[in-house]
C-alpha positions in Angstrom: 41.5 0.2 128.6 41.6 -0.6 125.1 38.8 2.3 124.7 40.2 5.1 127.1 43.8 4.0 125.1 42.3 4.8 121.5 40.2 8.1 123.1 43.8 9.5 124.4 45.2 8.9 120.8 42.3 11.5 119.2 43.8 14.9 118.3 42.5 17.5 120.6 40.0 20.1 119.2 41.2 23.0 117.6 41.3 26.6 119.6 40.1 29.4 116.5 40.7 32.3 119.4 44.1 30.2 119.7 45.0 29.8 116.1 43.7 34.2 116.1 46.2 35.1 118.7 49.4 33.4 117.4 48.4 34.7 113.9 48.4 38.3 115.3 51.5 38.1 117.1 53.3 36.8 114.4 51.9 39.7 112.2 53.1 42.6 115.1 56.3 40.4 115.2 57.1 40.3 111.8 55.2 44.3 111.3 58.5 45.3 113.6 60.8 43.7 111.5 61.6 41.4 113.6 62.6 43.5 116.3 59.0 43.1 118.9 59.8 41.2 122.1 57.3 40.0 124.4 57.0 42.5 126.2 56.3 45.1 123.4 53.6 42.8 121.3 52.2 42.0 125.0 51.5 45.9 125.0 50.6 46.1 121.3 48.1 43.6 121.6 46.2 45.7 124.6 46.4 48.9 122.8 46.0 48.1 119.6 43.4 45.5 119.2 42.0 44.9 123.1 43.5 41.5 123.9 45.1 41.2 127.1 48.2 39.0 127.7 51.0 38.9 130.2 54.4 39.6 128.7 55.1 35.7 130.0 51.9 34.1 127.8 53.2 36.2 124.8 56.9 34.8 125.4 55.7 31.0 125.6 53.6 31.5 122.5 56.6 33.2 120.4 58.9 30.0 121.6 56.5 27.8 120.0 56.3 29.4 117.0 60.3 29.8 116.8 60.0 34.2 116.9 63.1 35.5 118.6 63.5 39.4 118.7 67.0 40.1 116.9 66.9 43.3 119.5 70.7 43.4 120.4 70.5 42.5 124.2 71.8 45.8 126.8 72.4 46.0 130.9 70.9 49.0 130.7 68.2 47.4 133.7 70.6 45.6 135.6 69.9 48.4 138.7 66.8 49.4 137.1 65.1 48.7 141.1 67.4 51.4 142.0 66.5 54.1 138.9 63.0 53.1 138.6 60.2 54.0 141.2 56.5 53.1 141.3 54.3 55.3 142.8 50.9 54.3 144.4 47.4 55.2 142.8 46.6 58.7 144.6 44.1 59.3 142.1 42.1 56.1 142.4 39.4 57.0 139.6 38.6 60.3 140.6 38.1 61.6 137.1 36.1 64.8 138.0 38.4 67.3 139.1 36.6 70.5 139.9 38.9 72.8 137.9 41.4 72.7 135.3 45.0 71.7 136.1 44.1 70.0 138.9 44.6 65.9 137.4 46.6 65.3 134.5 47.0 62.0 132.7 49.3 60.8 130.7 49.9 57.4 128.3 51.8 55.9 125.7 50.0 54.5 122.6 51.2 52.9 119.5 50.5 54.3 115.9 50.7 52.0 112.8 52.8 53.5 109.8 54.1 51.8 107.2 56.9 48.6 107.8 56.5 49.7 111.7 54.9 51.7 114.5 55.3 55.1 115.7 54.6 55.8 119.5 52.1 58.7 120.5 52.5 59.9 124.1 49.5 62.7 125.5 48.9 64.3 128.6 45.5 65.2 129.2 44.0 67.4 131.3 40.7 65.7 133.3 38.4 68.3 133.7 37.7 69.2 130.3 39.0 66.0 128.9 41.6 68.4 127.1 45.3 67.5 125.5 47.7 69.7 127.1 50.6 68.1 125.9 52.0 65.5 123.2 54.8 64.3 121.8 55.6 61.7 118.5 58.6 59.8 118.6 59.5 56.1 116.9 60.6 54.8 120.8 58.3 55.1 124.0 60.7 56.2 125.9 61.4 58.8 128.2 62.5 61.3 126.6 58.9 61.2 124.9 56.5 61.1 127.6 59.1 64.1 128.8 58.4 65.5 126.2 54.9 65.5 126.2 54.7 66.6 130.0 56.8 69.5 129.3 54.7 70.6 126.6 51.6 70.5 128.7 53.4 72.3 131.8 54.6 75.4 129.5 50.8 75.7 127.6 49.5 75.7 130.8 51.6 78.5 132.2 53.4 76.6 134.5 50.5 75.5 137.2 51.2 74.6 140.2 50.4 71.4 142.7 48.8 69.1 139.9 48.5 65.7 139.8 50.1 63.5 137.2 48.4 60.3 137.0 49.8 57.5 134.3 50.7 53.8 134.3 53.7 51.6 135.4 55.6 51.8 132.3 59.2 52.5 132.4 58.9 55.5 130.5 57.1 56.9 133.5 58.8 55.3 136.0 62.2 56.1 135.2 64.9 58.7 136.7 64.4 61.0 133.8 60.7 61.4 134.1 60.8 61.6 137.6 63.4 64.6 137.2 60.9 66.3 134.8 58.0 65.9 137.1 60.1 67.1 140.0 60.9 70.7 137.6 57.0 71.3 137.7 56.4 73.2 140.5 54.3 71.0 143.6 53.8 68.4 140.9 52.6 64.7 142.8 53.0 61.3 140.3 50.0 59.1 140.8 50.3 55.1 138.9 47.6 53.1 138.1 47.7 49.3 139.7 49.6 47.3 137.5 48.1 45.4 134.7 44.8 47.7 135.2 43.7 50.0 132.3 40.7 51.4 134.0 42.4 53.4 136.2 43.6 55.5 133.2 40.0 55.4 131.5 40.0 58.6 130.1 43.5 58.7 128.2 42.1 55.2 126.8 39.4 56.9 125.0 41.2 59.6 123.6 43.4 56.9 122.1 40.5 55.0 120.7 38.3 58.2 119.6 41.6 59.0 117.4 42.0 55.9 116.4 38.3 55.1 115.2 37.3 58.8 114.4 40.8 59.7 112.4 43.3 57.0 111.6 43.0 55.4 108.2 42.9 51.6 108.8 46.0 50.6 107.9 47.7 53.8 109.4 50.3 56.2 107.7 53.2 56.3 105.0 55.7 57.4 107.9 56.2 59.4 110.9 55.6 62.5 109.7 52.6 62.4 108.1 51.6 60.1 111.6 52.7 63.5 113.7 50.7 65.6 110.6 47.3 63.9 111.1 47.7 63.7 115.2 47.8 67.9 115.1 44.9 67.8 112.7 42.9 65.7 115.2 44.1 67.5 118.3 44.3 71.0 117.4 41.6 71.0 114.3 39.0 68.7 115.4 39.1 67.5 119.1 39.7 70.3 121.0 37.4 72.8 119.1 34.9 70.6 117.0 34.0 67.1 119.0 31.4 67.3 121.6 32.5 65.1 124.8 29.5 63.3 126.7 31.7 64.1 129.9 31.4 68.2 129.1 27.3 67.3 128.5 28.2 67.6 124.9 30.7 71.1 125.2 34.2 70.7 123.0 36.9 70.6 125.6 37.8 74.2 124.9 34.1 75.3 125.4 34.4 73.8 128.7 37.1 75.5 129.9 36.2 78.7 128.0 32.9 78.5 130.4 34.8 78.0 133.7 37.5 80.9 133.2 34.9 82.8 132.2 32.0 82.0 135.1 35.5 82.6 137.6 36.1 85.9 136.2 32.8 87.0 136.4 32.7 85.7 140.3 35.9 87.8 140.4 34.6 91.1 139.2 31.7 90.5 141.1 33.1 89.9 144.6 
C-alpha cells in the first residue's frame, strides 16, 4: 500500500508532442494579436502545419494556458441553421473529369504576413488542375469565396452545369455564397465530408505547392506583397511553366490547349 501511495505521487512524464502543440497554439494566438479563437487556430494548425485537432480540443488547451480571444461576440450565428446549408459529397473523390469546366473545386488557406495572416481562396478546374479563379483578403468570409467563384465564372466564359466542390466552411455554406452559385448557369454544389481533407485533395495540393515552392519561410510583409506573389506564382509559373504529374508532366495550360485543339480538329474532320 505504501509503495502504491508513493508511486501515485510521482510526476507523470512530460509529453514533448503536447508541449509542441501548446507552443504552436500560443504562437498562432500571438500572431493574430490575440484575436484568433479555437476554430481559427484549429484551421490554421491543419492548413499550415498538418496537425489535426478539433476546435473543442484547441479550446480546452487554450483555457489551460489562459488564452482568450479578444474578438467581440456577435449574434450572427443565432439562426445559422436557417441560413447555412450543407450539401452532399456528389464528387466522391472522382478527381479525373474528362473535360474542362465539368468539375471545379474551391478552398481557402491562410498566408502568413507580418503581424498576422491573410486569406487566399482559389477555384481549380480539375481537368488540368488549372487555377481559374482566386481572391485574397484579410478575412476568410463569403465575400472572399464569392469573388474567387465569380472570377472563375467570368474568365471561363460562363460555362453551364459545372459541379462545384468545397469543404463545409461557413464561407461555402452561407446564403451569400449560395446566391453566387445560383447565378452561375446550372451550377451544382458538392461538399466534402466533415473533417475529411482528402475529399478535396487536389486543391490542398495546390496550396502545399505554393507554400513549399514559392512562399518565403516567414511569409510576406503585407497583404499587397502576398497578393503580388500569388499572382506571379499562378500566372507566371504554375499555369505556364510548372509540369504536373497528373497531366503527364504537361503544364495545366498545355493540357487544356491540347484538349481544345484535339476537339477542334475532330469537329473539322466530322
